[in-house]
KOLSEDO-443441 format. One record per residue (C-alpha): x, y, z. Coordinates in pm, 1 decimal. Example, Ala and Ser with C-alpha at 12.3 -4.5 7.8 and 13.67 -1.06 7.14 Angstrom:
KOLSEDO-443441
+----------+----------+----------+
|       c1 |       c2 |       c3 |
+----------+----------+----------+
|   1230.0 |   -450.0 |    780.0 |
|   1367.0 |   -106.0 |    714.0 |
+----------+----------+----------+
***
This chain:
KOLSEDO-443441
+----------+----------+----------+
|       c1 |       c2 |       c3 |
+----------+----------+----------+
|   1988.6 |   -788.3 |  -1979.9 |
|   1794.2 |   -727.5 |  -1660.9 |
|   1961.6 |   -545.6 |  -1377.4 |
|   1833.5 |   -623.0 |  -1031.1 |
|   1923.7 |   -486.6 |   -693.0 |
|   1938.7 |   -837.5 |   -547.8 |
|   2172.4 |   -983.3 |   -811.1 |
|   2379.9 |   -685.6 |   -920.8 |
|   2335.0 |   -370.5 |   -713.8 |
|   2370.9 |   -521.2 |   -368.4 |
|   2689.3 |   -712.9 |   -449.7 |
|   2844.9 |   -410.5 |   -621.5 |
|   2769.5 |   -164.5 |   -341.2 |
|   2867.7 |   -425.8 |    -82.2 |
|   3213.5 |   -452.3 |   -237.7 |
|   3256.6 |    -74.5 |   -249.0 |
|   3092.3 |     23.0 |     80.8 |
|   2966.9 |   -279.1 |    278.5 |
|   2773.5 |    -93.6 |    550.0 |
|   2568.2 |     98.8 |    295.3 |
|   2474.9 |   -212.4 |     97.7 |
|   2308.7 |   -377.4 |    395.5 |
|   2143.1 |    -51.7 |    504.6 |
|   1995.7 |     11.1 |    157.5 |
|   1880.3 |   -348.8 |    129.5 |
|   1695.1 |   -322.4 |    461.1 |
|   1535.5 |      8.4 |    358.5 |
|   1424.6 |   -132.8 |     20.4 |
|   1266.4 |   -434.3 |    192.2 |
|   1079.3 |   -215.3 |    441.5 |
|    946.9 |     11.9 |    166.8 |
|    855.4 |   -274.3 |    -64.6 |
|    659.6 |   -456.6 |    207.3 |
|    507.5 |   -151.6 |    380.1 |
|    128.4 |   -176.7 |    405.9 |
|   -158.0 |   -145.8 |    650.8 |
|   -367.1 |   -372.3 |    426.6 |
|   -616.0 |    -87.8 |    397.0 |
|   -729.6 |    133.1 |    112.6 |
|   -918.7 |    441.3 |    226.4 |
|  -1213.7 |    300.6 |    423.2 |
|  -1161.6 |    -65.5 |    327.2 |
|   -971.0 |   -300.3 |    558.5 |
|   -808.4 |   -636.0 |    488.9 |
|   -709.5 |   -540.6 |    134.3 |
|   -418.8 |   -705.7 |    -45.7 |
|   -228.9 |   -400.1 |   -169.7 |
|     62.3 |   -591.7 |   -322.9 |
|    -50.6 |   -531.4 |   -682.5 |
|    -81.2 |   -155.1 |   -622.8 |
|    250.4 |   -136.7 |   -439.5 |
|    419.7 |   -333.0 |   -720.5 |
|    273.5 |    -91.2 |   -978.8 |
|    409.9 |    208.4 |   -786.1 |
|    747.8 |     37.0 |   -739.4 |
|    774.9 |    -41.9 |  -1110.8 |
|    655.2 |    304.8 |  -1213.3 |
|    931.2 |    467.5 |  -1007.5 |
|   1184.8 |    236.9 |  -1172.6 |
|   1036.6 |    317.3 |  -1514.5 |
|   1075.4 |    691.3 |  -1449.4 |
|   1448.9 |    627.5 |  -1410.9 |
|   1467.7 |    409.2 |  -1722.6 |
|   1460.5 |     69.2 |  -1552.7 |
|   1205.7 |   -167.6 |  -1707.1 |
|   1138.2 |   -535.3 |  -1650.5 |
|   1046.9 |   -771.9 |  -1932.5 |
|    831.4 |   -988.3 |  -1707.5 |
|    609.6 |   -705.5 |  -1576.0 |
|    286.8 |   -599.7 |  -1747.5 |
|    308.1 |   -219.1 |  -1752.0 |
|    -62.9 |   -206.9 |  -1836.3 |
|   -110.8 |   -253.5 |  -1460.5 |
|     52.4 |     84.9 |  -1401.5 |
|   -204.2 |    260.5 |  -1619.8 |
|   -492.8 |     63.0 |  -1468.6 |
|   -394.2 |    115.9 |  -1105.8 |
|   -229.3 |    458.7 |  -1098.8 |
|   -437.6 |    759.7 |  -1190.9 |
|   -267.5 |   1039.2 |  -1381.7 |
|   -247.0 |   1276.9 |  -1083.3 |
|    -71.7 |   1007.1 |   -879.0 |
|    178.5 |    940.8 |  -1157.9 |
|    250.8 |   1314.1 |  -1184.7 |
|    305.5 |   1331.2 |   -809.0 |
|    532.1 |   1025.3 |   -803.3 |
|    742.5 |   1150.9 |  -1093.4 |
|    776.8 |   1495.8 |   -936.8 |
|    875.4 |   1356.5 |   -595.9 |
|   1126.9 |   1117.2 |   -754.7 |
|   1282.1 |   1354.4 |  -1008.7 |
|   1210.6 |   1710.5 |   -894.6 |
|   1132.0 |   1701.1 |   -520.4 |
|   1175.0 |   2076.9 |   -488.9 |
|    876.0 |   2123.0 |   -723.7 |
|    640.5 |   1911.7 |   -514.9 |
|    341.0 |   2106.9 |   -389.1 |
|     60.6 |   2052.3 |   -142.5 |
|   -186.4 |   2090.1 |   -429.1 |
|    -25.5 |   1797.1 |   -610.4 |
|    -44.4 |   1591.5 |   -291.3 |
|   -413.4 |   1662.8 |   -239.4 |
|   -505.8 |   1582.6 |   -601.2 |
|   -475.8 |   1203.6 |   -571.7 |
|   -636.5 |    946.3 |   -341.3 |
|   -857.8 |   1203.6 |   -170.9 |
|  -1022.7 |    950.3 |     64.0 |
|   -697.0 |    795.5 |    181.2 |
|   -528.7 |    868.9 |    511.5 |
|   -205.3 |   1067.3 |    496.8 |
|    -10.8 |    766.4 |    627.7 |
|   -145.4 |    552.5 |    340.4 |
|    -49.9 |    811.6 |     81.8 |
|    299.3 |    847.2 |    218.9 |
+----------+----------+----------+
***
């Protein structure tokens, strides 16, 4: 059975600690919708597919998978060095290095990578 933040997580955390539920929900929405609509030197780009792939990859790292998402997109859109970086940041942030950061998306601005 699918677990979702909207249907399960928010209501649970809201019952236990109401202020945190709303705060987390706002943060998730900002992160999920964050874009400049640019990719490196290209402007006016719809980045929703890429952002969704990153979002779902992070969930997958923590064992959360969605039946209605094609995980082939993750392998098509996220190069190996980016997946290594994402997994390290999510699971072992103390092991993150500048070298790892510079290995992916070399033509992107720092603000886009972040």
